[in-house]
N, C-alpha and C positions, 0 to 999 in steps of 0.2 A: 904377349897381353898388353895394351896400352894402359898409360897412364889414367886416362878418365876411367876405363874399362874396370881396373882395380879400385878405385875409389868408390864405385858404385858397390861393388859384394862388398869392402869395408862396412860400408853404409848401411844395406841391406843386412850385414850381417848383426849390427849394432841394433838396430830398430828390431830382431827376431828375439834378442836377447834381451832386450825392455820390455817387450810384449811379454815375454815368459817369465820375467821376473815380477812383470805387472800382475799378471795372473796369480804366483804363486802366493806374493801377498794377499789379495785378495780372498786366498783359500784358505792361507793361514790366519786371516781376521776373522772369516766365518768358520773358526772351529768349533769344538765344542759347545752348547749352549749351557749360560750360566748356572750355576746348580740353585735350587729356590732356597728362597731365606728361610732359616730355621726358625720355628714356632716358639713364640714367646711363653710365658712361665706360662699362664692362665691360659694360654692356646693347647700347650701340652697337657694340663689337668682337663681342659674338655675334651680330647682326646682320648684320654683314657674311660671316658664314659663310653660303656657297649651295651647297644641295643641287638638283645636277641628275639627273634620271633619265636612265640611258644604257642600250638596250637590249643583252643577251647574247644572239646568236642563232647557232645554225648552219644551215647549207642542205646537204638531203640530197637527192643526185639519186634520180629515182626509177627503181624494178628493179621488172621483173614478178614475180621470185623472192622477193621480199621486202627486208628489211635484209640487208645485206652486214656483215662482222666490222669491218670500219673504221665503220661508220657505227652499230653497237650500239657500240664504244670510245668514240665522240664522245656517245653520249645519254647514256653513262656519266657523261663528265667533266662533261655540261652540269647533270647530277642534282647532282652532288656540288658544282658552283659555287654551285647553285640551295640546294641545302640550308645551305650556308655563308654566301651572304649571306641566307638568310631569304627568300626572294622569297615573290610572291603567288600568282603563277599561272603554269602553262606556258600554254603557245597553241603550237598547232600550226596552221599557215597551210599548205592544200593547197589546189592546184587540181583542178578536177570531177573530172576522170578520174583520182587521183590515191587516193580515198576509200578502198580497200582497205590501202593502205601507212599511211595516217593512221591507220587504226583500228590498224594493228601497230606503230604509233610511240607510241601513246598505252598502248598495254597494255604496251609496254616501260616508257615512264616509269614506270608503276604497279609495276612488276614490280620498278623501280631504286629504289622507296621515297617515288615523288609519290603524297600522295594523290587518291584518283579524283576528287573534287570538285574539284580546284584544276588538274585539267589538261582543257584545252577545246581542240577542233577548231575550226578557223575556214574559211570557203573562200575563195581569195585572188580579187582584184579580177582579171574577164578583162582589163581595162583597163590595167591596169599588170604584169600577169605576162608577164614576156618568153621565159620558160625552163619545161619541167615543173618543178619543184624542189618539196621541201619547206621550209618554215622553221618552226624549232622555237626557242623562245626564252622570254625573261621581262624584265621590267625591273629591272635593278639602280639604285643608288644611290650616287652617289658626291657625297663632302663637298668643297668648293674651299676650302682654309683661306687666311687672310689671310696675307701674309708680315708677320711682324714686324720691328722696327730699321730702317724705311727712312728714319726722319728722328730724329734724335736732338736734345735741344735741351738747354739748360742745367739740369739737374737740381736744381741748387744755388739758381735762380733761385724760392724758393716765395712771394714778397711777393703775391702776387695770389691763392695758398691755390688753386691749380687743378693737377687731375691732368697730369700730362705727355701727349704723344703717345701713347705708346704703351704706356699703363697699360691693362691688361687685354687686350692683345691676348696674350701668350703663354697666358694662362688658355684666353681663349676657342678657340684654334689648339689646342692640347693634348685638351681636352676634346671637339674635332671630330675630331682623328686618333685617339681612343682610342676611340668609337663604332665598335662592332661593325656595325650597319645604320642608316645616316646617316639611313635615310628616319624612326628613331624621333625627327630635328630635324624633322622636317615636321608627323609625326601621329601620335597616340598605338595601339597595336598594337590588333587586331581582338577583343573579347570572345569566350572560348571558350562554347561552349554549356554551360548549368546541367546538372546532373544532375538530372534529371528523376525517376528513381527513387530517391536517397537524399533527394529532396525530398520525396518522397510517405512515405517510409518515417516522417522526423522527424517529420509533420505528423501520419501516423497515430498516433504513439506521444503526439503532444500531445493533441490529441481524445479519447484513452482516459486522458488523466491520466497517462502513464508516462514513464521517464523518458529523455529525447532523446540525450542525450550517447553516445558509443562507450564502450564494455567498456572498462575500463583493466586492461591486460595489464602482467606482472612488468618488459617492458623500458621501459615508460614511467613506472615508481613513481618513478625517479629515485633508488634505492638504491645505495651503493656496491656493487663488484664483490666476492664473497666469494671470488674464485680466489688461488691460493698463488701470491706473487710469486717 
């Protein structure tokens, strides 16, 4: 083997080792992802607020003649609670032989103010249905508020610069108690459908080079009232 050939072999071996070392360094640099930042004292108390789903349901006996006056009153009270709780869906669970009355219940719920898209009829499971009744209800959410002030330490001992045990508890508890619909603490509200008619109008004016804003009237001018005091 000539000297030049041996030099080439050494250079190739060195380049290969350098490339392998660089790849191993990249693999070591892209190791496990960093751990999430620990929650602060106030965030820790907010995480202790538990929101649990609870069914709000009424049971109606099946009548051949349809709904009775007591059942109509019970449905009205149920819809009132549903509107107050801002529930998502009203479900009518009916056995197979009570389809006609289930339709009456659904029509009654819509008459009392529930949107038709949010009232649904489902069939009862024959294996679990013990008696021929209709079940009407929705799922409401309740917030379980943490109890504050269970353990108080010496608030003047601040040498470690740490928050005391109950720091943030009152804020989290008060916020959870004031929320009208505790489900908002779990997930955001559903977006309403867009106004397709208004969108087509604005886009049509935009394509024609016209003004897309609404006409300004006297009520939106911001001028002071000229009424005589």
